[in-house]
One Martini backbone bead per residue (centre of mass of N, CA, C, O) as a GRO file, in nm:
protein
  103
    1MET     BB    1   6.019  14.776   0.390
    2ALA     BB    2   6.184  15.060   0.234
    3ALA     BB    3   6.505  15.230   0.154
    4TYR     BB    4   6.568  15.549   0.006
    5GLU     BB    5   6.728  15.839  -0.076
    6THR     BB    6   6.573  15.824  -0.353
    7PRO     BB    7   6.343  15.740  -0.590
    8VAL     BB    8   6.618  15.634  -0.786
    9SER     BB    9   6.779  15.471  -0.584
   10ASP     BB   10   6.918  15.263  -0.410
   11HIS     BB   11   6.905  15.030  -0.188
   12ILE     BB   12   6.946  15.075   0.192
   13GLY     BB   13   6.690  14.930   0.320
   14HIS     BB   14   6.511  14.692   0.546
   15VAL     BB   15   6.191  14.569   0.666
   16THR     BB   16   6.068  14.274   0.852
   17ALA     BB   17   5.743  14.141   0.926
   18THR     BB   18   5.590  13.900   1.108
   19GLY     BB   19   5.367  13.712   1.296
   20ALA     BB   20   5.621  13.690   1.522
   21THR     BB   21   5.614  13.974   1.582
   22PRO     BB   22   5.610  14.162   1.831
   23ALA     BB   23   5.387  14.394   1.914
   24PRO     BB   24   5.566  14.617   2.055
   25VAL     BB   25   5.751  14.660   1.817
   26LEU     BB   26   5.540  14.737   1.602
   27GLN     BB   27   5.417  14.972   1.754
   28THR     BB   28   5.680  15.143   1.767
   29LEU     BB   29   5.728  15.154   1.460
   30LEU     BB   30   5.457  15.285   1.380
   31HIS     BB   31   5.479  15.532   1.558
   32HIS     BB   32   5.747  15.639   1.449
   33LEU     BB   33   5.655  15.673   1.152
   34ALA     BB   34   5.408  15.867   1.218
   35GLU     BB   35   5.593  16.105   1.344
   36GLY     BB   36   5.859  16.177   1.170
   37ASP     BB   37   6.119  16.139   1.393
   38GLY     BB   38   6.382  16.066   1.297
   39TRP     BB   39   6.682  16.055   1.266
   40ASP     BB   40   6.969  16.292   1.233
   41THR     BB   41   7.088  16.090   1.040
   42ALA     BB   42   7.238  16.086   0.761
   43VAL     BB   43   7.271  15.950   0.487
   44GLY     BB   44   7.600  15.833   0.523
   45GLY     BB   45   7.650  15.888   0.792
   46PRO     BB   46   7.762  15.862   1.096
   47VAL     BB   47   7.791  15.587   1.326
   48ASP     BB   48   7.753  15.575   1.672
   49GLU     BB   49   7.704  15.502   1.995
   50LYS     BB   50   7.458  15.709   2.019
   51THR     BB   51   7.284  15.600   1.777
   52VAL     BB   52   7.256  15.302   1.873
   53THR     BB   53   7.140  15.366   2.156
   54ALA     BB   54   6.879  15.505   2.046
   55ALA     BB   55   6.771  15.270   1.882
   56ALA     BB   56   6.778  15.059   2.141
   57ARG     BB   57   6.599  15.180   2.366
   58PRO     BB   58   6.328  15.016   2.335
   59LEU     BB   59   6.458  14.744   2.402
   60THR     BB   60   6.577  14.801   2.680
   61GLY     BB   61   6.302  14.899   2.795
   62ALA     BB   62   6.174  14.593   2.741
   63GLY     BB   63   6.423  14.390   2.844
   64TRP     BB   64   6.634  14.351   2.654
   65GLU     BB   65   6.912  14.167   2.587
   66HIS     BB   66   7.264  14.242   2.556
   67THR     BB   67   7.533  14.157   2.318
   68VAL     BB   68   7.885  14.109   2.252
   69ASP     BB   69   8.025  13.988   1.921
   70GLY     BB   70   8.257  14.156   1.824
   71ARG     BB   71   8.087  14.307   1.561
   72TRP     BB   72   7.831  14.238   1.734
   73ILE     BB   73   7.499  14.349   1.824
   74ARG     BB   74   7.264  14.196   2.059
   75TRP     BB   75   6.902  14.172   2.086
   76THR     BB   76   6.689  13.996   2.324
   77ASN     BB   77   6.434  13.869   2.429
   78ARG     BB   78   6.304  13.696   2.697
   79THR     BB   79   6.223  13.426   2.511
   80GLY     BB   80   6.419  13.412   2.245
   81ASP     BB   81   6.217  13.485   1.958
   82ALA     BB   82   6.374  13.766   1.937
   83GLY     BB   83   6.573  14.006   1.725
   84VAL     BB   84   6.869  14.220   1.716
   85GLN     BB   85   7.123  14.332   1.469
   86PHE     BB   86   7.451  14.481   1.480
   87ALA     BB   87   7.693  14.580   1.231
   88ALA     BB   88   7.976  14.755   1.275
   89PHE     BB   89   8.138  14.705   1.002
   90ALA     BB   90   7.914  14.775   0.795
   91VAL     BB   91   7.901  15.093   0.863
   92GLN     BB   92   8.213  15.170   0.759
   93ASN     BB   93   8.088  15.103   0.469
   94ALA     BB   94   7.909  15.245   0.220
   95ASN     BB   95   7.955  14.982   0.002
   96SER     BB   96   7.823  14.772   0.171
   97THR     BB   97   7.640  14.454   0.154
   98LEU     BB   98   7.588  14.454   0.442
   99ALA     BB   99   7.403  14.423   0.704
  100THR     BB  100   7.343  14.624   0.975
  101TRP     BB  101   7.036  14.551   1.019
  102THR     BB  102   6.872  14.282   1.203
  103VAL     BB  103   6.546  14.125   1.271
   0.00000   0.00000   0.00000
């Protein structure tokens, strides 16, 4: 899946799921997309601790451990074979080519 601000704008993000993606993560993602109640944060709008916490709530609710390592916040599942990373510095620059969220 990829995200674009408009049908003709530059690519602003993507999500890739493989066969190794845990079923609960895929199920939560698909349910969220089907409900159409995405974040209220506008594209290019500020991302703060509240929005990151809300985005990670399904992970922490599923028992994923989080760690903070400098500019990265990482969530890892119990078996250590899946994770999500948030790059705090990448989100501060709207023109950054760095990935903000990595799954």
